[in-house]
N, C-alpha and C positions, 0 to 999 in steps of 0.2 A: 507493500500499499505506499502512495505516493503521500512524503509531507503536506501536511495543509496551507493555505497561504496564510501568514502571523497576522495576528489582528491587534491592529497599535493604537487602537480604543484604550482607557483605561490604563497604560503602565503605569505599574510604579516606580515613584525615583526616591533616589535618597541622594542628599549632598553631606558626606563624613564632616562635617567641618565643626566648632565646639560653639552654641552646642549643634546638634546634626538637625538637618530639615527632613522631612519628608512627605509627600505630595504622591496622589493620586485621582487621575479625574479632571472634571473643569475645576475654573474657578469661579469663585460666586459670580462674578460679573457675566462671562461666557455663558454658564447655565443655565443664568436668566434669561438672557439671550436666545439660546437654545429652544429651552422647556418655558418660558413664558412667564412662570414666577417659581422662585423657590423658598422654602424655609433653610434658615440657617442656626445650627447649633452652637458655641462656643464654648468652651472652659479654660481655666489658667487656674495652677495649681502646684503647689509643689507637692513633689511627691512623697508616698508616707516612710521610702526609706532615710527619708529627710528631714523628717520630723521630729526626730531624733537627735540630740547635739551630734553630729559627724562634723563640724566645722563648714560645711560647704553649703547650708540649707537655703540661704540668700540667693545661694549662686546656681542653683538645681532647680530651674524651675520649667513648666511645662507650660504649651498652648493646642488646642487640639480643635479643629472644625470639620464640621459634617456639614457639607449641604446634602438638601434633597427636595422633588419635586412637590409643591404645595400642592394640598387638596383643592378637588376641581379642574386640576390642569391632568393631561394625558401623561401617562405613566407617573402618578399622583404616589409618593410615596419611596420612589425609586431614588437608592442613594446615589448619586452623582458626581460629587465629591469629598475629599478627607485630607485632611494637611494638616501638620503637625510640624514644633519644632519641640527641641528637646530630647533626652537621651533616647536610644534604642530605636530611633524614627525610619530606620530603616529596615527592622526585623520587624514592626508592627505596619510598614505599609505594606510589606508582602503579603500578609495574610489578609488585609484590608483588599488588595487588588484582587485576591481569589475572590472575595465575600461580592465583588463590585462584578467582577466578569460572570459571575454567579444570578447575577439581576437582584443581590440584596437590597430590601425597601429597609425603612428605617425601625416598623417592629419587625425586622427578622434581629437587628442591632439590640432591641429594645427587651426583646424575649430573650437573650441570652445571657446566659448566667457569667459575669466576667472571674476571672480568677483575683481572687483576693489574697495577700493585698499587692496587685502588680498595678503601675499607670497606664496598663493594657485596658485594664476593667474600666475606665475610661468611655471609654468607646460604646461601652453599653450601659450607661447611666444618663448620657446624654437627655434628659427630659423638657430642660425648660429649652424653649425655642430664643435664641437672642432677637432676631430682627426675619428677617420676610423680604428679600429682594425683587421685583415685575422690572421687566425688560424697558428700557430705555425707550 
C-alpha cells in the first residue's frame, strides 16, 4: 500500500526557548475569520510543583489558550486552536495535535479526567470562557 498524502492542517509545533512555546491549529483571528465566531479560553498560572519553595516559583508561569467554534456556527464546539507558553509545551502539543486531528470538541476536553498534579490537566479544566471573537 502506498503512503497517503500528508495532511498539513493542525500540525503541532514548538519553540524550544526559555520558556518553551507550543501551538497547534489556527490563531484566534484566523479561526474567527474561517468559522465566523470562536470562543476563547485562557488560563495563566504557576505550576503546582512550584507552589512549594523551589526558588523558581515567580519565574515558572504558564499560559494556555484553547480556541473552539462558537455555538450556532457550523462545527460548533470543535477545537480549532491551542497555544501555550511554559514548561513541556512541545510534549503537550503533540498530544493536543492528535486530539485535533481526530476532530476533538471542547466537550471532549471537558469530559477528560486530567492527570493530577500536572500542568497538562489545565487543558481539561478550562470551563470559563475568556471571550468570544467574531469575524471582522
